[in-house]
C-alpha positions as CSV (number, residue, x, y, z in Angstrom):
1,M,10.0,23.1,-0.7
2,S,8.8,20.6,-3.3
3,R,5.1,20.3,-4.2
4,T,3.4,17.2,-3.0
5,A,0.9,14.9,-4.8
6,L,-1.1,11.8,-4.1
7,V,-2.0,9.6,-7.1
8,V,-4.6,6.9,-6.4
9,G,-4.5,4.0,-8.8
10,A,-1.0,4.6,-9.9
11,A,-0.1,1.3,-11.5
12,G,-2.7,1.5,-14.3
13,G,-1.8,3.0,-17.7
14,M,-3.1,6.4,-16.9
15,G,-2.0,6.4,-13.3
16,T,1.6,5.5,-14.2
17,E,1.8,8.2,-16.8
18,V,0.4,10.7,-14.3
19,V,3.1,9.7,-11.7
20,K,5.9,10.0,-14.3
21,Q,4.7,13.5,-15.4
22,L,4.4,14.7,-11.8
23,V,7.9,13.3,-10.8
24,Q,9.4,15.1,-13.9
25,Q,7.8,18.3,-12.7
26,G,9.4,18.0,-9.3
27,Y,6.5,16.8,-7.2
28,A,7.1,14.5,-4.2
29,V,4.6,11.8,-5.1
30,T,2.8,9.3,-2.9
31,A,1.2,6.7,-5.1
32,T,-1.3,4.0,-4.2
33,V,-1.3,0.5,-5.7
34,L,-3.3,-2.6,-5.1
35,N,-0.6,-5.1,-4.3
36,D,3.2,-5.8,-4.3
37,N,3.3,-6.6,-8.0
38,E,1.8,-3.2,-8.9
39,A,4.2,-1.5,-6.5
40,A,7.2,-3.2,-8.2
41,H,5.8,-2.2,-11.7
42,L,5.4,1.4,-10.6
43,R,8.9,1.7,-9.1
44,A,10.4,0.3,-12.3
45,S,8.3,2.6,-14.5
46,A,8.6,5.8,-12.3
47,P,11.7,5.4,-10.2
48,G,11.3,8.9,-8.7
49,V,8.1,8.1,-6.8
50,S,8.6,9.0,-3.2
51,R,6.3,6.4,-1.5
52,T,3.9,3.7,-2.5
53,L,0.9,2.6,-0.4
54,K,-1.3,-0.5,-0.9
55,L,-4.9,0.6,-1.1
56,D,-8.0,-1.4,-2.1
57,L,-10.7,0.9,-3.3
58,A,-13.3,-1.9,-3.0
59,D,-13.3,-1.1,0.8
60,A,-14.0,2.7,0.9
61,D,-14.1,2.8,4.7
62,R,-10.6,1.3,4.9
63,V,-9.5,3.8,2.2
64,L,-10.6,6.6,4.4
65,D,-8.8,5.2,7.5
66,D,-5.6,4.4,5.6
67,L,-5.3,7.8,3.9
68,K,-6.1,9.6,7.2
69,A,-3.3,7.6,8.8
70,L,-0.8,9.1,6.4
71,A,-1.3,12.4,8.2
72,L,0.0,14.4,5.3
73,P,0.2,18.0,6.4
74,S,-0.5,19.4,2.9
75,L,-1.2,18.3,-0.6
76,D,-0.8,20.4,-3.8
77,A,-2.5,17.7,-5.9
78,V,-4.6,14.6,-5.5
79,V,-5.3,12.7,-8.7
80,V,-7.7,9.7,-8.7
81,C,-7.1,7.4,-11.7
82,A,-8.3,4.0,-10.5
83,A,-11.6,2.5,-11.9
84,V,-13.1,-0.7,-13.0
85,G,-15.3,-1.1,-16.1
86,P,-17.4,-4.2,-16.1
87,T,-19.5,-4.9,-19.2
88,G,-22.7,-6.8,-20.0
89,P,-26.5,-6.3,-20.5
90,L,-27.9,-4.7,-17.4
91,E,-30.8,-7.1,-17.3
92,I,-28.5,-10.0,-16.5
93,A,-25.6,-8.2,-14.8
94,S,-24.6,-9.1,-11.3
95,L,-26.0,-6.8,-8.6
96,A,-22.9,-7.6,-6.5
97,G,-20.9,-6.4,-9.5
98,L,-22.8,-3.1,-9.5
99,R,-22.2,-2.6,-5.8
100,R,-18.5,-3.3,-6.2
101,T,-18.2,-0.9,-9.2
102,L,-19.9,1.9,-7.3
103,E,-17.7,1.3,-4.3
104,I,-14.5,1.5,-6.3
105,N,-15.4,4.2,-8.8
106,T,-17.6,6.5,-6.7
107,V,-17.8,5.8,-3.0
108,A,-14.0,5.5,-2.7
109,A,-13.7,8.9,-4.4
110,A,-15.8,10.3,-1.6
111,A,-13.5,8.7,1.0
112,I,-10.5,10.1,-0.7
113,Y,-12.1,13.6,-0.7
114,Q,-12.9,13.3,3.0
115,A,-9.4,12.1,3.9
116,C,-7.5,14.6,1.8
117,M,-9.5,17.8,2.2
118,P,-7.5,19.0,5.3
119,A,-4.2,18.6,3.4
120,L,-5.6,20.1,0.2
121,R,-7.1,23.0,2.2
122,A,-3.7,23.7,3.8
123,A,-2.0,23.9,0.4
124,K,-5.0,25.3,-1.6
125,G,-4.4,22.4,-3.8
126,R,-6.4,20.6,-6.5
127,L,-8.3,17.4,-6.7
128,V,-8.5,15.8,-10.2
129,L,-10.9,13.0,-10.8
130,I,-10.7,10.8,-13.9
131,S,-14.3,10.4,-15.1
132,S,-15.4,9.4,-18.6
133,F,-17.8,10.3,-21.4
134,A,-19.8,7.5,-19.8
135,G,-20.6,10.0,-17.1
136,K,-22.5,12.0,-19.7
137,V,-24.3,9.5,-21.9
138,G,-25.6,6.1,-20.9
139,L,-24.2,3.7,-23.5
140,P,-25.7,0.2,-23.7
141,F,-23.7,-2.7,-22.3
142,L,-21.9,-0.4,-19.8
143,G,-24.6,0.0,-17.2
144,H,-22.4,-0.5,-14.0
145,Y,-19.7,1.8,-15.3
146,V,-22.2,4.4,-16.5
147,A,-24.0,4.5,-13.2
148,S,-20.7,5.0,-11.3
149,K,-19.4,7.7,-13.6
150,H,-22.8,9.6,-13.6
151,A,-22.7,9.5,-9.9
152,L,-19.0,10.7,-9.8
153,E,-19.9,13.6,-12.1
154,G,-22.6,14.8,-9.8
155,M,-20.6,14.2,-6.6
156,A,-17.7,16.1,-8.1
157,D,-19.9,19.1,-8.7
158,V,-20.9,19.1,-5.0
159,M,-17.2,18.7,-3.9
160,R,-16.2,21.6,-6.1
161,R,-18.9,23.9,-4.8
162,E,-18.2,23.0,-1.2
163,A,-14.4,23.2,-1.4
164,K,-14.1,26.3,-3.5
165,A,-14.4,28.6,-0.4
166,D,-11.3,27.0,1.0
167,G,-9.3,27.6,-2.2
168,V,-9.5,24.0,-3.3
169,E,-10.3,23.3,-7.0
170,V,-12.0,20.1,-8.1
171,V,-11.6,19.1,-11.7
172,L,-13.0,16.3,-13.9
173,I,-11.1,14.8,-16.7
174,E,-13.5,13.0,-19.2
175,P,-11.5,10.8,-21.5
176,G,-12.9,8.8,-24.4
177,G,-11.3,5.5,-25.4
178,V,-7.8,5.0,-23.9
179,K,-5.5,2.1,-24.7
180,T,-5.3,0.7,-21.2
181,A,-5.3,-2.7,-19.6
182,M,-8.9,-2.1,-18.5
183,V,-10.0,-1.9,-22.2
184,T,-8.0,-5.0,-23.2
185,G,-9.5,-6.8,-20.2
186,Q,-13.0,-5.7,-21.3
187,L,-12.5,-7.1,-24.8
188,E,-11.2,-10.4,-23.4
189,S,-14.0,-10.8,-20.9
190,V,-16.7,-9.8,-23.4
191,A,-15.5,-12.4,-25.9
192,R,-15.3,-15.0,-23.1
193,D,-18.8,-14.2,-21.8
194,R,-20.3,-14.1,-25.3
195,A,-19.1,-17.7,-25.9
196,A,-20.5,-18.8,-22.6
197,L,-24.1,-17.5,-23.1
198,S,-26.9,-19.9,-23.0
199,P,-28.8,-20.3,-26.3
200,E,-31.7,-18.3,-24.8
201,H,-29.4,-15.4,-23.7
202,A,-27.4,-15.6,-26.9
203,A,-30.6,-15.1,-28.9
204,R,-31.7,-12.2,-26.7
205,F,-28.4,-10.4,-25.8
206,G,-25.8,-11.6,-28.4
207,A,-26.2,-8.5,-30.5
208,F,-25.1,-6.4,-27.5
209,Y,-21.9,-8.4,-27.1
210,D,-21.2,-8.4,-30.8
211,G,-21.9,-4.7,-31.2
212,F,-19.6,-3.8,-28.3
213,L,-16.8,-5.9,-29.6
214,A,-17.2,-4.5,-33.1
215,V,-17.2,-0.9,-31.9
216,A,-14.2,-1.4,-29.5
217,N,-12.1,-3.3,-32.0
218,K,-12.8,-0.8,-34.8
219,S,-11.9,2.2,-32.6
220,W,-8.8,0.6,-31.0
221,D,-6.3,2.2,-33.4
222,T,-7.7,5.7,-32.7
223,M,-7.9,5.3,-28.9
224,L,-5.7,7.7,-26.9
225,D,-2.4,6.8,-25.4
226,P,-2.5,7.2,-21.6
227,S,0.2,9.9,-21.8
228,V,-2.4,12.2,-23.4
229,I,-4.6,11.9,-20.3
230,A,-1.5,12.6,-18.1
231,D,-0.8,15.7,-20.2
232,T,-4.3,16.9,-19.5
233,V,-4.0,16.3,-15.8
234,L,-0.8,18.3,-15.7
235,A,-2.5,21.1,-17.6
236,A,-5.3,21.2,-15.1
237,L,-2.9,21.3,-12.2
238,Q,-0.8,24.1,-13.8
239,A,-3.6,26.3,-15.1
240,D,-4.2,29.6,-13.2
241,S,-7.9,28.9,-13.4
242,P,-8.6,25.3,-14.3
243,R,-11.7,24.3,-16.3
244,I,-14.3,22.4,-14.4
245,R,-14.3,19.6,-17.1
246,Y,-11.8,18.5,-19.6
247,P,-13.2,16.2,-22.3
248,V,-10.3,14.4,-24.0
249,G,-10.5,12.8,-27.4
250,D,-12.8,13.2,-30.3
251,D,-15.2,10.5,-29.1
252,S,-15.5,12.2,-25.7
253,R,-16.0,15.6,-27.1
254,F,-18.6,14.2,-29.5
255,L,-20.6,12.4,-26.7
256,C,-20.3,15.3,-24.2
257,E,-21.8,17.5,-26.8
258,V,-24.5,14.9,-27.5
259,A,-25.5,15.0,-23.8
260,R,-26.7,18.6,-24.4
261,K,-29.3,17.5,-27.0
262,T,-32.9,16.5,-26.5
263,D,-33.8,13.0,-25.4
264,P,-35.0,11.8,-28.8
265,E,-31.8,13.2,-30.5
266,I,-29.7,11.4,-27.9
267,E,-31.5,8.1,-28.5
268,A,-30.9,8.3,-32.2
269,I,-27.2,9.2,-31.9
270,V,-26.4,6.6,-29.3
271,A,-28.1,3.9,-31.4
272,S,-26.0,5.0,-34.4
273,F,-22.9,5.2,-32.3
274,M,-23.4,1.6,-31.1
275,G,-24.0,0.4,-34.7
276,G,-27.8,-0.1,-34.4
277,E,-30.9,1.8,-35.3
278,A,-33.0,4.2,-33.2
């Protein structure tokens, strides 16, 4: 009997690579996408996928209902890859945008956990959540994303401790910069938003926009290929005893280590990392 997997957010760079790896390993993969265009892209990129399901993580209650309706008897693996990463100074960022980011990146993860736990329990499977180094250190200009990933990290700890008695492992993957459409979209939106700033906001916040663009563009060539994240997901699924967290990439390992330092040390390091002064 083949192993079964559910990949949520399968049409993004990381998600597609995860699906391809799992199909190659013989998993029967159910993959979620946002729309028909994403479904067509995924079928072309990973022709061995067993089934696609349209799922909008911006409505976590609907996510819960739709996944329950699948009535999957067992799942060896659930991998949650989908996320959004809005940017901008928190002082002027949209509160509606914050709510949407938390819904997609965090609340939907809780819905997936609730819907899939019976099937994971039946198979003693594993839930793998893609987090970020932003779940460890609050970098300026990424307030919405940081909030959602900090919340995801804490919630995953609760999931892991509650599910362990049933033989279900919960694992966090913590990538650094990855060459995905989300990152290229961030760069485009930041440049566009920077140009649209009022003179007052440009004087006050322009340095944040410029600093983010400079750091992101400088680090683009060293960002990870999505396949590296998929390799790590597969390692976490195949390990006899998976680690709780897998930082991936030099930048992630650096910032995850920074998170263990004192607050004054963190302030100085983050300022330096973002190209400023403490």
